[in-house]
N, C-alpha and C positions, 0 to 999 in steps of 0.2 A: 408544539402548538403549529399548527397549520396554518398557511399562508397564502391567502385568496389573491387572485389576480383580477384586476379590474375589467377588461374587455368581456363582453355577453358571451357565454358560452358557447364555443362552437359556432360563432358567428360567421366563419370563415366558409362552412359547410351549408349555409342556410340558402341556398340559390332556389329560389323558387318556392320555399316554406310558406305554408298559409298557417301552419298550426305554432303555435310559441315555442320558442327553444326549450329543452329538456332542463328541469330544474334540480334533478337528479334527487337523491333522497337527504330527508333533513338529517341534522346531526344526531338528534334523538332517536331515530330510527336506525341509522347506522350503527349507533353505541348497542342498542338492544339487539340487533341482528349479531355483533360481535359477540357479545356475551352470549346469546344462545348458540350459535354455530361454530363459535371458534375462531381463532387466527388464520389467515390464509397462509398456513405454512405446511409445508410437507413432512411426513414423518422423517425425522432426522436423529441424530447422535444425541442423547441428553449428557448433561455432565456426569462424572464418574461417580458412581456411587462410593460410600464406606468399605461396601464390601469388595467392590471392586478394587479400591485403592489396596485393602490388606491382602487381598490376591496377589497383586502385583509385589508386594514387600516381601511377602513369604516364598515369593519365588527367585528373589534376588539372591545372587552368590554371596551377598554379605550377612544377610539373615539365614541362609542354611550353614555360613560358618559359626553364626551367634549359636544356632541350634547344637551343632557338634560340640562347640566348646563347651556349651552347659551340660551336655551329657557325659562330657569326660569328667568334669567338676563332680557331678553326682557320683560317676564310678570311684572317683579318687576320694569320695566321703567329705565333699565340701559342699554341703547343700546351702550356706549361706552365698558362697561365691556363685554358685550355680544360679541360685534365685535372683541375687543381682544381676548377673549377666543377662539373664532371661528377662528378668523386667525392663532390659532395654529395648526391648521388641517393641514394647508400647510406645516407649518414647520416640523409637524410629518410627513407626506408624502415624503418631501424632506431626512429627515433623513433617512426615512425607505429604500426610493430609493437608496440612497447612501451606505448604510449597503448591501442593497440586490445586488446592482453592484460590490460589492467590494468582495463578496462572490462568484458572479458568475465568476467573472474574475478568481479567484482561482480555483473554479471547470472546468472552460475552459481549463486552463493551463495544470491541471492534465489530462483533458479528451484527449487533444492534445499528451500528454505521454503515455496514456495507450491505445491509438489506435492500432489496431493490425497491424503488420508489414508484409512484403512480401516481399519475394526474386524474383526479376526478371531479365531476360536479356534484356539490353538495349545497342546499339552501341556494342553488343558482348562482355560486360562485365557483369558479375552478380553483382547487385545492391541491397542492403537492403532498401526499402522505406516504407512508410507509407501506410497502407491498403486503405486509402481514396485516394490516388494517381495511384493506378493500373487503367488502362483503358482497353478498347476493343481492343485485339491487342497483348497485352502483355505477355509475355513467361514467366510462373510461373515455378521454380525451388522449387519441393516440396520433404519434407523430412519427416520420421517420426514423428508424434506429431505436424505436423504443421495443423492449422485451415486454409481451403481454403480460399482466399480473394475475388473471384467472380466465378461464373460459367464459366468453361473452359472445353476444351477437351483435353485429353490425347493424347500427341504426341509420347512420348518416355516411357518406364519403366513399371512396373507392381506394383500396387498398391493395398492396402486393406483399404477401408474408411468406417468409422461409419456415415452412413446417418439417425441415429435414429431421428436425429432432425427435419428431413422431413417426414420420413416415420413411425417411431414409431418403426422398428424393431431393434433391439440390435445387431443381429448377423452383422458382416463387410461384405461390398459388395467388390468382387473383381474387380478390374478394368485393362483395358489393351486398346491399341490403337485401333480404329477403323475407319479408314481411309475415308470409304465411308461415312459412317454418319456426320463425322467430319467435311468433305467437304461440305455437303449438310446444317448441320446445320450454318456453319460460313456464307454463303450465306445468309440465313433467318436471321443472327443476324445482317449482314452488313444494309439489308434493314430494320429490325426493329429499330434499333437505330440511322437511320439518322435523323429522327426529334429529335431534341434536347427534345423537350418539347411536349405535349398534350396528348390526349387519341391513336392518331396513334401509337406513339411508344409504347406507354402501350400494348395496343393489338397485336401489331406485334411482341413482345417479346414473347408472349405465343407461338409461334410457334417454340421457338429453341428448346424446350425440348419435343417436342410433341411426338417423337419417342424414348423410353428408349433404351439407347445404353451401352454398357460396356465400354464405352470412355468418357462419361459424368460425369463431375465433376461438384459439386454444392456448392456456395457458404455457407461458415459457418459449411459444413461438417469437419470431423476431420481424416487425414492421421493416421492410424492405423501402417501401415507396408509398406515398401518400398520407392522407389526413381522413381521420375518422373520428366519428363518437359510437360507442359499443355500451350495450347493457350487460352486465356481470350476470351469468346465470349459474356458475358452480365455482366455488373456492378450495383450496385445501387437497385433502384426498379425494374431494367429489370431482376435481378435473380431470380430464383424460390424462395427463400426464401423471397426477397423485394416484389413479388407479393403477396405473404402469409401474410405479415406483412405490407403492404402499408398503411393499415388502423389503425394501433395500435401504439400509442405513446410509445416512449421508456420507459423500464422498471426505473422506480425510485428506488434509494436505500431507503431502509426502513431504519426508525430511530435507532439508536443506542440505547443499554440498558440506558445509563445515559440520553438519550434526552426521552426516554419514562418516565423514571422516574421523570424528571423534568416537564413533561406536565401534569403527574398525580399530582403533588405536586402544580402546579400552577392551574390546575383545584379545588383540595379542599380549597385551600386557596381564590380563586374565589368565591366559593359557602360561605365559611366564611365570606367573604368583605360584599357579599349581606344580609348575616343575621345580621352582626352587623349594617351595613348601615341601615338597616330596623329599629333596635332599637333604633340607633342613631336619626333618624327621629320622632320616636313617643315619645321619652323621650325629645326631642328639641321642639316637639311642645305641647306636652300634661303636662310633667313635667315643662320644664323652661318655658314655655309660650311664646315661639318663634312665630310668622308667621309660616305657613306651608309649603310657598316656601322657606323661609330662612332655615327651617330645610331639606326641601329635598335637599339645597344647601350643608348645612353640611354634610349630609348623602352620597351624592356624593363625598364630598373631603374626606371622610372615606375610602369608597370604593375602590378610586384612591389610597390611601395611601396604602391600604393593599395588592392590588393585585401587585405582583413582575412579571409584565409582562417583565423584562429586562432578566429572566433566561432561556428561550426559544431562546432568542438572543444570550447571551453568547454562549449558547453550539453550536447553529449553525454555528457562526462565528468563536468560537475557533478551532471546529474540522475540518471548510474548511480551514480556514488559516493555521491550524497546519499542515494538509495532505501537504498544499501547501509549507509551511516552510520546511516540510521533504523531499519533491522533490528535495529542493535547495541542500540536502546531497546527490542526485543522488537516492534516494528510494522512489519508486512510491507507494503511497498509493491506494489501490484499495476498500477500506471500512474503513468507519469513525470508526467500532467497534476497528480496529486495532491500532488506534491514542490512544483509550481509554485503550487499554491492554497493550499498550506499557511499561506503568509506572509501571506495576504490575508482568512482566516479572520475573520467578524466575529460568528456567531453558532452555535455548538456546542448541538445539540439530543443530548440524553442520555436513555436508559432510565434506569430507577431499579434495577430488579432485576439484579445482576450487574456493573453498571457503578459505580454508586454506592455498592451495599452487594455483600457478599460472596457473596451466592448461594449462603448455606450457612445454610437455614432450623432453626430450632430450635422446638419447642412451648413457649410462654412463657404461656400461661393457658387453662384451660378453663372453662366456664360450662356448668352443670347445671341448669336451672330459675333460682333466683338464688344459687345456690351458686358459690363461685370457687374453684378451684385453681390456684396458682402454684408450678410444680416448684423453682424456685430457694429456696421458703419451706418445704419440706417434705420428707419423708425417705420416704411411703409415700402410695400413691394411695386415697383414701378409697372405700368401698364404692360411693355415690353416681355416681362419676364412672367405673365400670367398664366398664358399658354404653354409655357416650360412645366410651372408647378402643376398646372392641371394635369397635363397627360403623365408626368411622372406619378402623381397620385394614382391617375387610371391605370397604370402599369404595376400598380402594388396592390395585393391584397387589403381589403378594408381592417382587418384585424391581425397584422403581419407577426410571425416571430423572429423574423430575421432583423438584426439591430439595425441596419441600412435601410430596411423598409419600414421599420418602426419610425427612423428620422424622417424618412420622407412625408409619412404621413402627418406627425407632429408638425413640421414647418408647414406643408398645405392648410392645415386647419388653424394655425396661428396667423400666417400671411394674407390666406384666401377668404378669410372668414367672412361673412356675409355678402358675397361675391356669387355668381353663377357658376364658378368655375370647380366649387367642390360638389361631389357627387356620391355622397356617403348612401349606403345601401344598394346601390347600382352593380349589379353582378354580372358578369360575362357570359355571354353563350357559349364560348370556346376559349380555352387557352394552349398556347406552346409554349411548353415548358425550356427551361434553361438546359443545355444537353452541352458535352463535348465538342459537337461539331459547330455548334452555333451558341457563342457565350451571350445570348440575349434571349428576353422572354417577352412572348407577345401575349395579351387579351385583347378578345375580340368581343364588340359589344353591340347591341341592335340600336339602330338609329330611328329618327323620326321617319325617314323616307324609306319606302317599301323596299326589300332586297337589297338595302346599304346597310354597311356594316361598319364602325369607327374601330380603328386600330390602334391600340396603345403600347409602346414598346421602348424597353429600357435594358441596358446591359454594357458589356466592355464597349466603351468607343469605337475601337476599331470593327467589332462586330455591327453594332449598330450602323456606323457609316456605310460599311460595307452592303448593309440591307437596303440603305437609302442611294444606293448606287451613284456615287457623288463621283466626280472626278478628280484626278490624282493632285491637283492644286489645292481643293477643297480638303481633302482628305489630309494632304500635308500641313495643312494650317491648322487642322482639328488636333493632328499629332503634336504639333508644338505646345497647343495650348494643353492639352494633357499632361506632356512632359512637365511643363513649367508649375502646374500645380501639383505633380506628383513629388516634384522635388522639394516641397514644402510639407510631404508628408501625408497629403489630401488622397484619398480614394476617389476614383472618377469615374462617372456612368455618363453615357449618352441615352438621349431621350429623343424618340420620332414618335409622328404620328402618320395614321393613315387610311384609306377609304379602300373598301373591298365592296363589289357590286357581286355578290354571289347569286348562283342558280337558283330558282325557285326550289323549295324543300316540299316534298310530298307531304300530304296531312299526317300528321304524327311522326315525320322524321325530321332530324337535323339536317340543315343543308350539307353538300358534299364539301367539307371543308379542304382546302389544299394539303396537300401533304408536307409542306415546308414554309418555313417565314419567306424564302427567298421567292414566292411565287407572289407575293405582295408589292406593292409599291409605297415607300414612306417619304416622308418629309421629315428632314434632320431638324430638331427643334433647338437643340443645344447641350449644353454639360452642365452635369450638377456634380459638385465635389462634396465630399462628407470627411469630417475629420475624426479619428479616433484618439482620442491625447493619452499619452504614457502614462501607466500607472505610476504616480508618485514614489511608491517605494523602490521601484526597479532601478534607479541608478545605483545606489547604494548597495543593493544585492547584486548587481553585475560587480561592481568593483569588490566585495567580498569574494566572488567567485575568482576572480582574476587574481587576489592574494591566495586564494586556496590551490592553485594551479589547475582549476577547471576552466577550460575553454568552452564559451559559449557560441552557438552557431545558429543563425536565424533560418528557419525553413518556411517559406510562406508561399503562398499562391499569387500574392499580391504583386504590383508593377515594381520592377527594381528601383525607380527613383523612390517610389514610397517605402519600400525598404529600408534604402540607403538613409531616408530622412528620419525613419523612426530610429534606426540604428545610432546615427548621430546624436540625435536628442536624449537617447538613454545612456549613451557612452558604450556601447554594445562592442564596438572595434575601430580601431583607428585604420584598418586597412579599407580601401575605396573597392577594391575588385568585388563583383558578383558573378555568379556563376547562375544562369537563368536554365529551365527546364528543356528548353531547345537547344542550348550547348550542352547541357547534359547528356542529350540523346546521342548528339554527335560523336561523344567520347566514349572510347573504351575503359576498361574498368582499370587498367594501368594509367593511364592518361590522368582519367579521373581523380584515381588516388593520390596522384602527383598535384593535380591542382587544388585539392581540398587542403593541402597543407599550407597554402596561401590564401585562403577564402574562408571568411565569415560569413557572409550573407547568400543565401541562396533564394531567387525569387522565381515568381511562374511557375511554381512547381505543381505537378499531380501526385495524387497520393502514390503511385507506382515509383515515381521520382523520391520520394522521401523513403520508402522502402531499400531504394537501390543505396543511397547514401548511407543509411544505417547500417546495411550490411557492409559496406566497404570500409567505413570506418571502424567497425569490430574488425573487420578481416586485418586492419592495419595494427591492431593491439590495443586500440581504443576500447574503453569501458563507458558505453554511450546511454546514455539517459533521455528519452525521449517525451516530448510533449503531443498531445494531440485531442480531438474533442468528435470527430464525426466518424459515421460507419466505416468509411475508406480510410481512416486512419489506423484501424484495429492489426491489420498486418505488419507495419512498421512498429506500433506499439508493442506488438509481441515479439517482435525480432530484436528490439531494443535490451540490454541489459537491465535496463529499469525503466519500465512505459509506465508515464504519467498520464492519467485521464484527468479532464476537466468535470469536477463535479457538478456546477451550475450549468454550464450550457453543452456538456458532454453527452454523448448518447450511451445508452446501456451498453451497445457493443463495445464503444470505446472503453467503457470502465470494467468491462468483464475481460478484455484484453490487455488491460494494463496492471501492472503490479503495485503502482500507487494511484492514488486518486485525491486530487486538490480538491477539498470540500469548499473552498470559497474563489478557485482560481486564481490565487494570487501567485506570481513569481516568487516573491519573497518566500512563499512557503515552500516550496523547493530546496532553496537556499536553507532554510531552517531544517529541512529533513535530510539533507547532506550532513549539516552540522552533527544534528542527533546522530546519524549514522555512524560517523566519525567518534563520536563519544561511545557509543554502544559495543564498536570494535576495540576502541583502546580497553573498556572494561573488562570485556572478554579475554583479551589478551594479559592484563593484569591478574585478574583472576585464574587464567590459565596458569600465567608464571607462578602463582603463588601455590597452586594445588601441586605442583610438582616439587617446589622448593621443599614444602612441609611434609612431603613424603619421603624425602631422601632421608633425614635423620631418623625417622620414625622406621625405615626399612634397615638402616643401620644398626639402631639398638636391638631391634629385633633378631639381627641376622649374627652380628658380630661376636657377642657372647658366647654363642656355641662354639663358633671355631676357634675362641681363646680360652675356651674350658671354663668360662666365667659363670657365675650365677645367671639366671633369666632376668632380664631388665624390664623388657615390656611383655606383658600379658594379653590376651584378649580382652578384658576389662580394660586395660588401661588404653587400649586403641580405640575401644567403644566411646570413652570418655573423651578421647581426642576429637574423634569425628562429630561429637555434638557441639565442637568448637570449630572445626573447619567446615562444615558444611552451611551454617548460616553466615559465616565469613565469605563464603564464596556466592552465595544466593541473594545475600541482603547487603553487606557492607559493600562489595565491590560493584554490585548493581547499582547503587546508589551513588557512586562516585561522581561528582562534578565534572564538568569538562575540564580538560586540560589548558593552560594557557598557551596561547597561539595555536589553537587548535585548527583555525583555519587560514593561518598562515603558513602552513607547510603542505608540499605537494600531496597527491593522493597515494594511498599507498598501492604497493604493486599487486596486482590482480592476484597472482601466485603465492602472494605472502602470507603462508598459514601461520597462525598461531601454534600449531602441532610441530612444525619443522625443527629440525634440528638445532638450527643457529638460534632461533628465539628463546631456545628453551634451554641452551647452554648455561647462561648465566644463571637460572634457576637452580639447574644442577650445580653449579659451582657453589650457590648460596647455601643450599642444604648440604652438601658435602662438606663444606667447612664447619657449618654448625654440629655434624655429626660427629667430626674430628674432634671438636671442643667438648662434647658431652662424655665421647668414651674416653678422651682426656680425663677428663675429671673424674669419671668414675673410675679410671687405672690409679690416679694418684689416692682417691679415697681408700681403695682395698689396700692399698699401699701403706696407708696411714693406720690401718687397722678398724676402720670404722665396718659395722655390720653389713650384711647385702641388703638387708630391708631400710638401710638408714642412707646408703649409697644410693639405692634405688628410688628414694624418696626425694633427695636432693637432685637427681638428673631427671627424673619425671616431672618436677616441678618447674626446674628451669626449661625444661621442652614445652609446658604448657603457656609458660610467659615468652617463651621463644616464638610460639605462634602468632602472638601478637607483634613480635619484631618483625615478623616477616609480612605480615600484613602491611605496618607502615612501611617496610623496606620497597616492596613492589607496589605500593601505590603511585610512586614518581620516582623513575631513576634518575631524573636530574637534580635531585636534592637530598641532603643528608636525612636518616630516619627521622632526627628529632624535629625537623621543620614541619612533619606531617601532622604534629600533635596538636597544633591550633587550627587545623583545616576544618571546612564547612560540611564535611561529611556528617549528615545527623546518626548514622549509625555506629561511628567509629567509638566514641565513647561507652556506647551502650554495650558494644562488642568487649571492650576492656572491663568494664564492670561485671559482666558475666564470667568472664575468665578468673577475676580477683574473688568472686563469691565460690565460684567451682572449686577453686583451690584451697580458699578457707575453709570449705565444708571439708574437703577431702582430708586437711592436715587437722581440723579441729573436731571431727567427729570420730571418736576410738573405733567404733564398729567399721565405719567406711574405711579406716586406715587400715584395719586388720584383714578386709575381705580384699583390698587392693595389694597387701604384703608390704605395707611402707611403715616406717617407725620415725618418731621424730628425731630430727639430727641436733635439735639445739643450737646455738648462738652460732657454733664454729660452721654448722649448716646453713645458716643464713649467708655467713660471710663467703662460702665456698659458692653457693648458687648464684650471689651477686656478682663474684668473679667470674665465672662461668658467663653470666648473661653479659657482663660487660666486654669478654673476649668475642663473643657472639657477635655485639656490635660494631667492634673492631673489623671482624672479620667482613661482615655485610658492607661496610663500608669501604674495604678495599676492593672489594668486589664490584661495587658499584662505580667507584673512581676508574677501576683499570677496563671494565667491559661495558659501561652504561652509554658510552656515545654513540655506539652503533646501533644500539637497540632504541635510542631516543627517538631517532629520524623518523620511523614508523609506529613507533609502539605509543606515543603521545605521553611517555611516562617522563 
């Protein structure tokens, strides 16, 4: 649903306009054009087709080994075994397609959330819509920091646009309305886009921007400065950037560091599997005297047992679904690497306005000379404050976007209603914008006297006082008033008025305006203080950060006293020290790094200060997350380990530079994302532990019988059946694991702590070795008791299948015994157990299936032997947990 805003469309741009404001397209016309001309999307990558999935499966090493094993069974004259084994190819394809589609749905949901947004005028109302829904003829409302959604022509306003994406030139290009070129181009656009499909549309669209014009705007370029209205002339593949990139597929996200590490590990294990399989074949044929084809089957079984093909599946699915789960917390993940880093964040650098506060300013106090006015304590505005409120309104645009300016206009219309001090519709002749040199803005209005101009100024109190050329005593008094209000968390602005007798302008030309605001004479009228109350959820979220070992640092451009007041209100820090931008510039990196160890509040910062702070914190070994919303925040957001952009008030540039986007700008969402990140990290580690633990007994049962001259215990068909259990256990059961108790009451994991390191996997290997020893000892005892090879294989294989469930329970939580996990709230746990029981029942209950797998029913004695082996496995897993679990528990969340 599109949300309409109330101010009249583009009223800020209507200086001197005699025609009515643009109404834009109607909703019906926009829907018709969207249906006829298609969505405003560039050609990109489509979801994988079934053919592509099948092609990927048949090139996997596991599939190739299945084909080889099936061919050998045919050569041995066992068509039933061959057909049964090759039939699993279709099962593997089905499982892969299901997993792929599950991941694809999660990614599509994220793409829908991350699609660019556009502010358009439809039916006379401003509406924020998805960029894909923009159509030809839409009127775009463009602000600083916006990414232009489609090719368009500027109707009103003045813009500076970064077109380096198209031209390679880094300097911004000035844009202004060009009515003649606009009319000619729109005629060409209408004729070019009438055919919805085919070459005619594409060829015709090339004429839209044949002639360079200062009024032409291009899709995907960036508004650096200014505000404007523009009419869309081309969308999707008809845009300039669309024609350039029509034959390019959308850029795919590069694998994360964890994914790269896992692929390297799987490649190495794959090489090891082939070498060991070769040794197995030679030993079975030459040393054990088996036929060559039978030895080849044993070698293939060993290679399949060693290859942990589940690891890439785990990471792909966990990170994609993890990002989707985080989006349910109203946090959009733009890069998978952010999901990995969330669990390791040690410092959270946050802006004050809009993150810790609600970003909804209200005038809280006015000071004119020594008189004070507090709205909450009065019913009408005294005459002494009328001039101050009037010029504060004149110094503010009539339909502002800034929250402070909105508060000023609301205050004036409420308290000055019905007086001569309200000047709605009065537009300035000239403006001096806020700049880094002068933190104040001045609007120049015509007056009733010839060659006379009225000046209205507002800005930082010290800057406005300087423009008024006040003496030291008066400036000192103002400074004391400002500090007193700032200590209460108020944002203070100074207001001044002036008159200027300008030189007469030549006919048709503007007067020669002075170069600087310092060239005018101003009268200081007073101070206005605005309050931005803290968000109600912030204190609890900050307390949760502290318990989780995440340090929160405020980085704001506000006055130090304001920063300190808000920090005290929300409980951000008990340390009173503050470092300011001026102090920061006076310190070298070593001294500033030392200072940051004792300071949690940074005030009066400029964007390059934030970038330097983020870089120093990272250089000190911290994992830094940072929030930002403006164009100038983009470098710091990109430099942070996890950049977090504001979704509501943030610019497109900030969102593109960030790894996460808060869809509702709430600080509590950041903490929720950290919680989810830790949960995802925990579950990846649980699944990884399980994979390595379960492969060890499979490898041992495939390799040891050859070394001991025993009959073969595990054949390729057995391992394929086990994979049907192991794959969903990884990708479904462990992914759905709920968060561990005390998840946010432990320190962040070390950034270098990999789930594939030797130390975390040692306990998994010990689990698997113990189970392998139990199963091999059971097989030796059964052989010694005179059981047939088929009966012994049946007992050992059945115990191994149930042992897979034991390993799932054992690796879910290293802090508790296996049986405590039976009643846990994972919805897939008992479904997995039921699937194992059904599979085992089918294997033992269907004679043809028993024959294919080389099994024979062992009777009641076999049941007792299997139960004894299972009990021994439980005892071993508990011993491993008690001896080695404590070290793992700290960071594994188990």
